[in-house]
C-alpha distance (Angstrom), angle and dihedral (degrees) to the residues before:
residue distance angle dihedral
X1 . . .
X2 3.79 . .
X3 3.75 125.0 .
X4 3.79 123.9 -119.1
X5 3.77 114.0 -157.7
X6 3.77 91.1 -23.9
X7 3.81 97.7 -50.9
X8 3.76 138.2 82.9
X9 3.82 111.9 -93.1
X10 3.82 96.0 -134.9
X11 3.79 95.4 56.4
X12 3.78 119.3 97.2
X13 3.76 123.6 -133.2
X14 3.78 121.7 -82.8
X15 3.76 118.1 -79.5
X16 3.78 102.0 -130.6
X17 3.78 116.3 -121.8
X18 3.78 103.9 -111.0
X19 3.81 109.0 146.1
X20 3.82 95.2 -173.1
X21 3.79 119.4 133.0
X22 3.80 113.3 -153.9
X23 3.82 91.5 -158.9
X24 3.79 90.2 57.8
X25 3.80 90.2 47.4
X26 3.83 92.8 51.3
X27 3.81 92.8 50.2
X28 3.79 93.2 48.4
X29 3.81 90.3 48.1
X30 3.81 91.2 52.7
X31 3.80 93.6 51.8
X32 3.81 92.0 44.5
X33 3.81 89.2 51.9
X34 3.80 90.2 52.3
X35 3.79 90.4 49.2
X36 3.81 91.1 50.4
X37 3.80 90.0 50.7
X38 3.80 92.4 52.5
X39 3.81 90.9 47.4
X40 3.81 89.6 54.2
X41 3.80 92.8 54.3
X42 3.82 93.0 41.6
X43 3.85 95.1 94.0
X44 3.80 89.1 60.0
X45 3.81 90.7 68.2
X46 3.79 112.9 85.9
X47 3.76 131.9 -151.1
X48 3.78 131.5 11.5
X49 3.78 90.3 -45.1
X50 3.81 87.2 80.7
X51 3.82 91.9 75.5
X52 3.82 94.4 48.1
X53 3.80 91.1 46.5
X54 3.80 92.1 50.7
X55 3.82 92.4 48.5
X56 3.81 91.1 50.2
X57 3.81 91.8 50.3
X58 3.81 94.4 47.5
X59 3.82 92.7 47.0
X60 3.80 93.3 47.4
X61 3.80 93.6 48.4
X62 3.81 92.0 45.8
X63 3.80 93.3 52.6
X64 3.80 92.9 45.7
X65 3.79 93.0 47.2
X66 3.80 92.6 50.0
X67 3.81 95.3 46.5
X68 3.80 91.8 49.7
X69 3.81 102.3 39.4
X70 3.81 98.3 46.3
X71 3.79 87.0 66.5
X72 3.80 87.9 72.6
X73 3.81 103.1 34.2
X74 3.78 120.3 107.7
X75 3.77 103.2 -152.5
X76 3.79 104.9 82.5
X77 3.79 86.8 118.9
X78 3.80 124.3 15.4
X79 3.77 139.4 175.9
X80 3.81 139.4 171.7
X81 3.78 135.0 -164.8
X82 3.80 133.9 177.8
X83 3.78 113.8 -140.7
X84 3.82 146.0 155.7
X85 3.76 104.3 -120.6
X86 3.77 142.6 154.2
X87 3.77 113.2 -84.8
X88 3.80 107.0 -152.0
X89 3.76 140.3 -4.9
X90 3.81 119.9 -84.9
X91 3.79 89.0 27.8
X92 3.80 132.9 98.3
X93 3.79 93.2 -160.9
X94 3.80 115.1 125.3
X95 3.77 123.5 -151.9
X96 3.76 132.7 -166.4
X97 3.79 108.0 -130.4
X98 3.79 145.8 153.5
X99 3.79 111.0 -117.1
X100 3.79 118.9 -160.3
X101 3.79 134.1 -171.5
X102 3.82 120.7 -161.1
X103 3.80 118.4 -176.3
X104 3.79 121.6 -162.2
X105 3.77 135.9 172.0
X106 3.80 92.9 -94.0
X107 3.80 102.8 36.2
X108 3.78 147.6 -43.5
X109 3.79 134.5 -76.9
X110 3.79 120.4 -149.4
X111 3.80 116.1 -161.8
X112 3.79 127.5 -164.5
X113 3.81 119.7 -174.6
X114 3.79 121.8 174.6
X115 3.77 120.2 -130.1
X116 3.02 94.2 -121.3
X117 3.79 99.6 18.0
X118 3.82 95.7 -133.8
X119 3.81 110.5 66.4
X120 3.81 135.4 141.8
X121 3.80 89.0 12.9
X122 3.82 91.6 -62.0
X123 3.77 140.1 96.2
X124 3.80 106.2 -114.3
X125 3.78 103.3 -156.3
X126 3.82 113.8 124.8
X127 3.77 137.6 160.5
X128 3.81 116.2 176.4
X129 3.79 126.5 -178.2
X130 3.82 122.6 -152.6
X131 3.81 112.4 -170.5
X132 3.80 128.7 -154.6
X133 3.81 100.4 177.3
X134 3.82 121.2 131.9
X135 3.79 92.9 -90.8
X136 3.83 95.1 44.0
X137 3.80 134.7 73.0
X138 3.78 113.1 -142.8
X139 3.79 95.5 -165.2
X140 3.80 90.1 50.9
X141 3.80 90.4 53.2
X142 3.78 89.6 49.6
X143 3.82 91.7 50.1
X144 3.80 89.6 51.0
X145 3.79 88.5 53.1
X146 3.80 89.6 53.7
X147 3.80 90.9 50.9
X148 3.80 91.6 49.1
X149 3.77 91.1 51.6
X150 3.77 98.9 -121.8
X151 3.82 116.9 -171.4
X152 3.78 115.9 -79.0
X153 3.85 96.4 -115.5
X154 3.83 91.3 57.2
X155 3.80 93.0 48.0
X156 3.80 91.4 45.6
X157 3.80 92.8 54.6
X158 3.82 93.8 41.7
X159 3.81 90.9 50.3
X160 3.80 90.1 63.7
X161 3.83 89.3 68.0
X162 3.82 98.8 46.9
X163 3.78 121.2 112.3
X164 3.80 92.1 -117.1
X165 3.80 92.5 54.2
X166 3.83 114.8 110.5
X167 3.82 88.3 -138.8
X168 3.85 90.2 79.0
X169 3.80 91.4 -150.0
X170 3.81 96.2 129.1
X171 3.80 96.9 67.9
X172 3.80 95.4 43.8
X173 3.80 96.2 46.3
X174 3.80 93.1 42.5
X175 3.82 95.6 50.7
X176 3.80 92.9 42.5
X177 3.80 90.7 49.3
X178 3.79 91.7 50.9
X179 3.81 93.9 50.6
X180 3.81 91.9 44.8
X181 3.80 90.2 50.8
X182 3.81 91.2 49.0
X183 3.80 93.4 52.0
X184 3.81 90.4 48.3
X185 3.81 91.1 53.6
X186 3.80 88.1 51.3
X187 3.80 89.1 49.4
X188 3.80 89.4 53.2
X189 3.81 90.1 53.3
X190 3.81 93.0 49.4
X191 3.81 89.0 48.3
X192 3.81 89.7 55.7
X193 3.82 90.4 49.2
X194 3.81 91.0 50.3
X195 3.81 90.7 52.7
X196 3.81 89.4 51.1
X197 3.80 92.9 48.8
X198 3.80 93.4 48.2
X199 3.80 91.1 51.0
X200 3.83 94.8 50.4
X201 3.16 83.2 45.2
X202 3.82 110.3 -116.4
X203 3.79 98.5 141.7
X204 3.80 101.3 176.4
X205 3.79 95.4 54.0
X206 3.79 89.7 42.4
X207 3.80 87.4 58.8
X208 3.80 89.8 50.3
X209 3.79 90.1 52.9
X210 3.81 90.6 51.0
X211 3.80 89.1 52.9
X212 3.79 89.9 50.8
X213 3.82 90.0 49.2
X214 3.80 90.4 52.7
X215 3.80 91.7 47.7
X216 3.80 92.7 52.2
X217 3.80 92.5 48.4
X218 3.79 91.8 50.7
X219 3.81 90.1 47.9
X220 3.81 89.6 54.7
X221 3.81 88.4 56.5
X222 3.78 89.4 50.0
X223 3.81 91.3 54.0
X224 3.79 91.8 50.9
X225 3.81 91.2 44.6
X226 3.80 90.8 59.4
X227 3.82 90.6 55.1
X228 3.79 94.8 51.2
X229 3.78 94.6 49.0
X230 3.78 96.3 56.3
X231 3.79 119.4 108.4
X232 3.80 108.5 -86.6
X233 3.76 136.2 -175.6
X234 3.81 113.9 -107.7
X235 3.79 115.6 -107.2
X236 3.77 98.5 -135.6
X237 3.80 129.0 -171.8
X238 3.75 105.4 -178.6
X239 3.82 109.9 -66.6
X240 3.82 93.8 -9.8
X241 3.80 130.6 67.6
X242 3.79 133.1 -153.4
X243 3.81 109.7 -115.9
X244 3.77 124.4 -175.2
X245 3.78 134.3 -153.1
X246 3.79 136.4 -177.3
X247 3.78 112.8 -64.1
X248 3.78 136.4 -145.6
X249 3.82 96.1 -81.8
X250 3.81 91.4 55.6
X251 3.80 93.9 52.3
X252 3.81 92.5 41.6
X253 3.80 90.2 53.6
X254 3.80 90.6 48.6
X255 3.81 92.8 49.9
X256 3.82 92.9 47.0
X257 3.80 92.0 47.4
X258 3.80 91.3 51.8
X259 3.82 89.4 47.4
X260 3.82 91.3 53.8
X261 3.80 89.6 46.7
X262 3.80 91.5 52.5
X263 3.81 93.6 46.0
X264 3.79 93.4 46.9
X265 3.79 92.9 50.0
X266 3.80 90.8 46.5
X267 3.80 92.1 53.5
X268 3.81 92.6 48.6
X269 3.82 94.4 46.1
X270 3.81 94.1 46.0
X271 3.79 91.1 46.9
X272 3.80 91.0 56.9
X273 3.82 100.6 36.4
X274 3.82 108.3 25.4
X275 3.80 109.7 13.4
X276 3.81 92.4 163.5
X277 3.82 91.8 63.6
X278 3.78 90.2 47.5
X279 3.81 90.2 52.2
X280 3.79 88.5 49.4
X281 3.81 90.9 55.7
X282 3.81 90.8 50.8
X283 3.84 92.8 42.3
X284 3.79 93.4 -118.4
X285 3.82 97.7 133.4
X286 3.78 91.1 62.9
X287 3.78 91.9 52.7
X288 3.77 90.9 49.3
X289 3.81 91.8 50.4
X290 3.77 91.6 50.4
X291 3.80 91.1 50.2
X292 3.81 90.8 50.8
X293 3.80 91.3 49.9
X294 3.79 90.0 48.9
X295 3.79 91.8 50.5
X296 3.82 94.3 46.3
X297 3.79 92.5 51.6
X298 3.79 89.9 64.9
X299 3.80 97.6 44.5
X300 3.87 115.4 109.4
X301 3.76 116.7 -106.2
X302 3.81 119.4 -99.6
X303 3.81 112.1 -90.3
X304 3.80 116.5 -108.6
X305 3.80 132.6 -153.8
X306 3.82 92.0 -107.3
X307 3.76 94.8 64.2
X308 3.76 122.9 96.5
X309 3.77 118.9 -100.0
X310 3.72 116.6 -120.5
X311 3.79 118.8 -143.8
X312 3.79 116.8 -138.8
X313 3.79 108.4 -140.3
X314 3.75 135.5 160.3
X315 3.75 116.1 -79.1
X316 3.79 92.8 -117.4
X317 3.83 92.8 59.1
X318 3.81 95.7 44.8
X319 3.77 93.4 104.4
X320 3.84 93.1 55.1
X321 3.82 98.3 48.8
X322 3.80 127.1 82.9
X323 3.79 129.6 -176.4
X324 3.78 117.4 -120.1
X325 3.79 130.9 -159.2
X326 3.80 112.4 -107.3
């Protein structure tokens, strides 16, 4: 093969490393818009109940945003390594680059960043996604990468997750990701039910729903944990190997699940031991006081000694009876 301006003619241009998911951005924007709306109407709430109301809104939106957005993040498991490796096939050129692996529930991202970025007359800045969701074929994505002539380090890492690979990581990660995603969708549904119950308000069952939400989120971590702890082939680049660890989405899910667990237990305990404090948090005492004031305003005044006595007589004799002043 002949070179053309320092590169092979059948290779496509570099796919710039831009790990930004538009779905994640849309979801975050929606929840931020809701938060801004609630902040605008916050001054209309009077008294100390304003603080409790604001805390409930922020907590509810945070939990919902986390449960929904982590479905589409790609950093459940991450790892980086710096290595001197071959760049592309049919070439003996070596490049110094940072190679990253990012595992999500629906696929993997392989990142290649040159150190420096400009080497061998090219800009080495790649981020490739290989999906294994129900509507995607991982092996087909890998074959397309071969046809496009992706750099050898990206293809080497992606090959470890193919179905034909003896490492058997594709099946385990794919099944675990599907079950984790399913439990997170169930957690999102139970979160919606808890919001509905708290607004009705049925506080005890809302606490139960928060506990169920926490349980489902922790189960999703358990499913992903089983995939990571299977025997895997080492991803070796000369004397160094690419090792992965739990990423930001994993720890965020764990923290949110523990938060839901704590809130659910607090609601249940307060409901059984100190229901008045629980009603204070949900601004129920104020409503009750207003209802009592409304009812009392329509009650008849207490009778006094100066009023006339009314004689209770049968209906048939009403026309013959008159009331006299005592």
